[in-house]
C-alpha positions, 0 to 999 in steps of 0.5 A, a space after each residue: 627085834 629082827 636083829 636080835 633074833 638073828 644075833 641070839 640064833 647065831 650064837 646058839 649056831 657057833 656054840 652048837 658047831 663047835 659042840 658037834 664037831 667035838 664029836 668028829 675027828 680028822 683021819 688022814 688029815 681029812 676035815 671029817 669034823 667040818 665036812 659033818 657040820 656042813 652036811 647036818 647043816 644042809 639037812 637042817 635047811 632043807 627041813 627049815 625052809 619048809 617048815 618056816 616058808 610062812 613065818 618070816 621071823 622063825 626064818 630069821 632065828 633058825 635059818 639066818 640066825 642057828 644055821 648062819 652062826 653053824 654053817 654058810 654052807 647050808 645056804 650055800 646048798 639051798 642057793 643052789 637048790 633054788 637055781 636048779 629048780 628054777 632050771 637056771 642051769 647056766 646060773 648053777 653052774 655059774 655060781 658052783 664054780 665061783 663060790 668053789 674056786 673062787 672061795 678057795 682061791 681067796 682063802 690060799 691069796 688072802 693066807 699067803 698075803 697075811 703071812 707075808 705081812 705077819 712074819 
C-alpha cells in the first residue's frame, strides 16, 4: 500500500509541475518556470516536513509522492537544512558542491555522449 501512496502522489506532483510551470514564462532564456516550481517545492516541504512529522503514511504521500513528482529540489533543500541544523558544516558544503557541480557536470557529459550516439 505504501507504494500506491507514493505512486498516486507522484502522479499528482508531476501534473502540478506541468500545470504550474505554465504560469511562468522564461524571459531572456532564464528558466523562471523551473526556478518557481523548485522554490514553491521548497516552501511546501518546509511546511509538510513539520505537519507530517508523526504521520509516516502522510509523509509518503505528500513528501515522497507529491513533492517527489513536483520537484526533488525540495528534498535537496530539506537535506541541506538537516545538515545545517546538525552543524555538519563540512558535510553540508560537500553535499552542496557535489549536488550542484557534479549534477550539472553529469547533465553536460551525458547530453554530449547521447548527442554523439544519436547523430
